[in-house]
C-alpha positions as CSV (number, residue, x, y, z in Angstrom):
1,X,86.0,219.9,337.2
2,X,84.6,222.0,339.9
3,X,84.4,225.8,339.2
4,X,84.4,227.9,342.4
5,X,85.5,231.4,343.5
6,X,88.5,230.7,345.6
7,X,91.7,232.5,346.7
8,X,95.0,230.5,346.6
9,X,96.5,229.9,350.1
10,X,99.3,227.4,349.6
11,X,100.2,223.9,348.5
12,X,99.6,221.1,350.9
13,X,99.7,217.3,351.1
14,X,96.8,215.1,352.1
15,X,97.4,211.6,353.4
16,X,94.6,209.1,352.8
17,X,94.9,205.3,353.1
18,X,98.7,205.6,353.3
19,X,98.7,207.5,349.9
20,X,100.0,211.0,349.6
21,X,97.9,213.4,347.5
22,X,99.0,216.8,346.3
23,X,96.3,219.4,345.8
24,X,95.6,223.2,346.0
25,X,93.8,224.6,349.0
26,X,91.6,227.5,348.5
27,X,89.4,229.8,350.5
28,X,86.4,231.7,349.3
29,X,87.1,235.3,349.0
30,X,84.3,236.9,346.8
31,X,85.3,240.5,347.7
32,X,88.8,240.2,346.1
33,X,88.4,237.7,343.3
34,X,84.8,238.3,342.2
35,X,84.1,236.7,338.9
36,X,87.4,234.8,338.7
37,X,87.0,231.2,337.9
38,X,89.5,228.7,339.3
39,X,89.6,225.1,338.2
40,X,90.9,222.7,340.7
41,X,91.3,218.9,340.4
42,X,90.2,217.4,343.7
43,X,90.6,213.7,344.7
44,X,87.6,211.6,343.8
45,X,86.4,211.2,347.4
46,X,86.5,215.0,347.9
47,X,84.6,216.0,344.9
48,X,81.4,215.7,346.9
49,X,82.2,218.9,348.7
50,X,81.1,221.9,346.8
51,X,83.0,224.5,348.9
52,X,85.6,224.6,351.6
53,X,82.8,225.2,354.2
54,X,81.4,221.8,353.3
55,X,84.6,220.0,354.3
56,X,84.2,218.1,357.6
57,X,86.0,219.5,360.6
58,X,88.3,216.4,361.0
59,X,89.4,216.7,357.4
60,X,90.0,220.4,357.8
61,X,92.2,219.7,360.9
62,X,94.2,217.2,358.9
63,X,94.5,219.7,356.1
64,X,95.6,222.4,358.5
65,X,98.2,220.1,360.1
66,X,99.5,219.1,356.7
67,X,99.6,222.8,355.6
68,X,101.6,223.7,358.7
69,X,103.9,220.7,358.3
70,X,104.5,221.6,354.6
71,X,105.1,225.2,355.6
72,X,107.5,224.1,358.3
73,X,109.4,221.8,356.0
74,X,109.6,224.5,353.4
75,X,110.9,227.0,355.9
76,X,113.4,224.6,357.2
77,X,114.5,223.7,353.7
78,X,114.9,227.4,352.8
79,X,116.8,228.0,356.0
80,X,119.0,225.0,355.4
81,X,119.7,226.1,351.8
82,X,120.6,229.6,352.9
83,X,122.8,228.2,355.6
84,X,124.5,226.0,353.1
85,X,125.1,228.9,350.8
86,X,126.5,231.0,353.7
87,X,128.8,228.2,354.8
88,X,130.0,227.7,351.2
89,X,130.6,231.4,350.8
90,X,132.5,231.4,354.1
91,X,134.5,228.3,353.1
92,X,135.4,230.0,349.8
93,X,136.5,233.1,351.7
94,X,138.6,231.0,354.1
95,X,140.2,229.2,351.2
96,X,141.0,232.4,349.5
97,X,142.4,233.8,352.7
98,X,144.5,230.7,353.3
99,X,145.8,230.8,349.7
100,X,146.7,234.5,350.2
101,X,148.4,233.8,353.5
102,X,150.3,230.9,351.9
103,X,151.5,233.1,349.0
104,X,152.6,235.8,351.5
105,X,154.5,233.2,353.6
106,X,156.2,231.8,350.5
107,X,157.1,235.3,349.3
108,X,158.5,236.2,352.8
109,X,160.5,232.9,352.9
110,X,162.0,233.8,349.5
111,X,163.0,237.2,350.7
112,X,164.4,235.8,353.9
113,X,166.4,233.3,351.9
114,X,167.7,236.0,349.6
115,X,168.7,238.2,352.6
116,X,170.3,235.2,354.3
117,X,172.4,234.3,351.2
118,X,173.5,237.9,350.9
119,X,174.5,238.0,354.6
120,X,176.4,234.7,354.3
121,X,178.1,236.0,351.2
122,X,179.3,239.1,353.1
123,X,180.4,236.9,356.0
124,X,182.3,234.6,353.5
125,X,184.1,237.6,352.0
126,X,187.5,237.8,353.6
127,X,190.3,240.2,354.1
128,X,192.7,239.6,351.2
129,X,195.2,242.2,352.5
130,X,197.4,239.6,354.3
131,X,201.2,239.3,354.2
132,X,201.2,236.0,352.2
133,X,198.8,237.5,349.6
134,X,200.9,240.7,349.3
135,X,204.1,238.6,348.8
136,X,202.3,236.5,346.2
137,X,200.9,239.5,344.3
138,X,204.3,241.1,344.3
139,X,205.8,238.0,342.8
140,X,203.3,238.0,340.0
141,X,204.1,241.7,339.2
142,X,207.9,241.0,339.2
143,X,207.6,238.0,336.9
144,X,207.2,240.0,333.6
145,X,210.3,242.1,334.5
146,X,212.2,238.8,335.1
147,X,211.3,237.7,331.6
148,X,212.5,241.0,330.2
149,X,215.8,240.7,332.0
150,X,216.4,237.2,330.6
151,X,215.6,238.3,327.1
152,X,218.1,241.2,327.5
153,X,220.8,238.6,328.4
154,X,221.4,239.8,332.0
155,X,221.4,236.3,333.4
156,X,223.1,237.0,336.7
157,X,220.6,239.7,337.6
158,X,217.8,237.4,336.5
159,X,219.1,234.6,338.8
160,X,219.0,237.1,341.7
161,X,215.4,238.0,340.9
162,X,214.5,234.3,340.6
163,X,216.1,233.6,344.0
164,X,214.1,236.4,345.6
165,X,210.9,235.0,344.0
166,X,211.7,231.5,345.4
167,X,212.3,232.8,348.9
168,X,209.1,234.8,348.8
169,X,207.2,231.7,347.7
170,X,208.5,229.7,350.7
171,X,208.0,232.6,353.1
172,X,204.4,233.3,352.2
173,X,203.6,229.6,352.7
174,X,205.3,229.5,356.1
175,X,203.5,232.7,357.3
176,X,200.1,231.4,356.1
177,X,200.6,228.1,358.0
178,X,202.0,229.4,361.2
179,X,200.6,232.9,361.7
180,X,197.0,233.3,362.9
181,X,194.6,235.0,360.5
182,X,197.0,234.9,357.6
183,X,195.6,231.9,355.7
184,X,192.9,232.8,353.2
185,X,191.0,231.2,350.4
186,X,192.2,233.9,348.0
187,X,195.8,232.9,348.9
188,X,195.1,229.3,348.2
189,X,194.1,230.4,344.7
190,X,196.7,233.1,344.1
191,X,199.8,231.1,345.2
192,X,199.5,228.3,342.6
193,X,198.5,230.9,340.0
194,X,201.7,232.9,340.7
195,X,203.8,229.7,340.3
196,X,202.1,229.0,336.9
197,X,202.8,232.6,335.7
198,X,206.4,232.5,336.9
199,X,207.1,229.1,335.2
200,X,205.3,230.2,332.0
201,X,207.3,233.4,331.8
202,X,210.6,231.7,332.5
203,X,210.1,228.9,329.9
204,X,209.1,231.3,327.1
205,X,211.9,233.8,327.8
206,X,214.5,231.0,328.1
207,X,213.3,229.3,324.9
208,X,213.5,232.7,323.2
209,X,217.2,232.9,324.3
210,X,217.9,229.3,323.2
211,X,218.5,228.1,326.7
212,X,215.4,225.8,327.0
213,X,214.1,223.1,324.5
214,X,211.0,224.1,322.5
215,X,209.2,220.7,323.0
216,X,209.4,221.0,326.8
217,X,208.1,224.6,326.6
218,X,205.1,223.5,324.6
219,X,204.4,220.7,327.0
220,X,204.6,222.9,330.1
221,X,202.6,225.8,328.7
222,X,199.9,223.5,327.2
223,X,199.5,221.7,330.6
224,X,199.2,225.0,332.5
225,X,196.8,226.5,330.0
226,X,194.6,223.4,330.4
227,X,194.6,223.6,334.1
228,X,193.7,227.3,334.0
229,X,190.8,226.6,331.7
230,X,189.6,223.8,334.0
231,X,189.9,226.3,336.9
232,X,187.7,228.8,335.0
233,X,185.0,226.1,334.5
234,X,185.1,225.1,338.2
235,X,184.9,228.7,339.2
236,X,181.7,229.2,337.1
237,X,180.1,226.0,338.5
238,X,180.9,226.8,342.1
239,X,179.9,230.4,342.0
240,X,176.4,230.8,343.6
241,X,173.9,232.9,341.7
242,X,173.7,235.5,340.5
243,X,176.7,234.7,338.2
244,X,177.8,238.2,337.2
245,X,181.1,239.2,335.6
246,X,182.0,241.3,338.6
247,X,181.3,238.4,341.1
248,X,183.2,236.0,338.8
249,X,186.4,238.0,339.0
250,X,185.9,239.0,342.7
251,X,189.1,237.7,344.4
252,X,187.4,238.1,347.8
253,X,184.7,235.6,346.9
254,X,186.7,232.4,346.5
255,X,184.4,229.5,345.9
256,X,186.7,226.7,344.7
257,X,190.3,225.5,344.5
258,X,192.1,223.1,342.2
259,X,193.7,220.8,344.7
260,X,197.2,219.9,343.5
261,X,198.1,216.2,343.6
262,X,201.4,214.9,345.1
263,X,203.0,214.3,341.7
264,X,201.9,217.8,340.7
265,X,203.7,219.3,343.7
266,X,206.8,217.3,342.9
267,X,206.6,218.4,339.2
268,X,206.5,222.1,340.2
269,X,209.6,221.7,342.2
270,X,211.4,219.9,339.4
271,X,210.3,222.5,336.8
272,X,211.6,225.3,338.9
273,X,214.9,223.4,339.4
274,X,215.3,222.8,335.7
275,X,214.5,226.4,334.9
276,X,217.0,227.7,337.5
277,X,219.7,225.3,336.2
278,X,219.0,226.3,332.6
279,X,219.2,230.0,333.6
280,X,222.6,229.4,335.2
281,X,224.0,227.5,332.2
282,X,225.4,230.6,330.4
283,X,226.8,232.0,333.7
284,X,228.8,228.8,334.6
285,X,229.3,227.6,331.0
286,X,227.5,224.2,331.0
287,X,225.2,224.9,328.0
288,X,224.3,221.6,326.2
289,X,225.7,219.5,329.1
290,X,224.3,215.9,328.9
291,X,223.1,216.1,332.5
292,X,221.1,219.2,331.6
293,X,219.4,217.3,328.8
294,X,218.7,214.4,331.2
295,X,217.1,216.9,333.6
296,X,214.9,218.3,330.7
297,X,213.7,214.8,329.9
298,X,212.9,214.0,333.5
299,X,211.0,217.3,333.7
300,X,209.0,216.4,330.7
301,X,208.1,213.0,332.1
302,X,207.0,214.5,335.5
303,X,205.0,217.2,333.6
304,X,203.1,214.6,331.6
305,X,202.5,212.5,334.7
306,X,201.2,215.4,336.6
307,X,198.8,216.3,333.8
308,X,197.6,212.7,333.7
309,X,197.1,212.7,337.5
310,X,194.6,215.5,337.2
311,X,192.6,213.5,334.7
312,X,192.6,210.2,336.6
313,X,192.6,211.2,340.2
314,X,189.4,211.9,342.1
315,X,188.7,215.0,344.1
316,X,191.2,217.1,342.2
317,X,189.2,220.2,343.0
318,X,187.5,221.4,346.1
319,X,184.5,223.6,346.4
320,X,184.5,225.8,349.4
321,X,181.4,225.9,351.6
322,X,180.4,227.9,354.6
323,X,182.9,227.3,357.4
324,X,185.5,225.6,355.3
325,X,189.0,226.2,356.6
326,X,191.8,226.7,354.2
327,X,195.2,225.1,354.6
328,X,197.8,226.7,352.5
């Protein structure tokens, strides 16, 4: 160990015989570190020098070069490290900015989608104040009065009301098919609903008066109730969100239709015929006529067949989408 009064400059590397040595370089500075003892481990071949002034000039040049190189490497390393940290910080900032932009874009897309759906819903809402719809609604309102007249026993007047209802049914269909702007989705829903209400009211009132068999009334009413329940389920499934009670019963927002099968259309005509004939039985005195009973049996058969067709047939209901045209 060599004890000298030295001042620490920096750490450097000394290359000798292809071997790298690490040591501390010091310079004498007695005015600052007087009396301070520094203990330095020098390589074996440098222990012959008692002080830094004794080191040969060629060795000092090598030492100075190594010191400058070490300082340069250290400076470059520090700069590189700081640059890496800055780039990492900028990269994190860019990533946060991209994430924020992505969230904003996603939020804007959701808002645009919501506005688009509302606009499309407003477009899809249609004018329900058409001539066919007014005829259909008037037929629905007249139906309870028709049942009341039958229960009171005024069968001739009841037959007149039924004839007017049948004419209005044919008329609203003709207008919807042939007049421009009169067909509507609401009408495609209201028209079969009016038929079901009319038939149900007739069979109940005629059965109450003893003019229609109870078993056929139960068959017709149960089938119509089943179809109405199925229609409610389809309405719920086809209604776009939000599914609120007001939107569910909004007649201007028709989303689906229970498409009648061919046998169902035939059955509706047969049912109305059987009801009209049964209503005229007390007027023309053919109550309990065998042909009337045959008509009831045939009506029961077609009613059961129509109900079965809804279960077995495919595409028995249609969900309306944008641009769907309605054919009444």
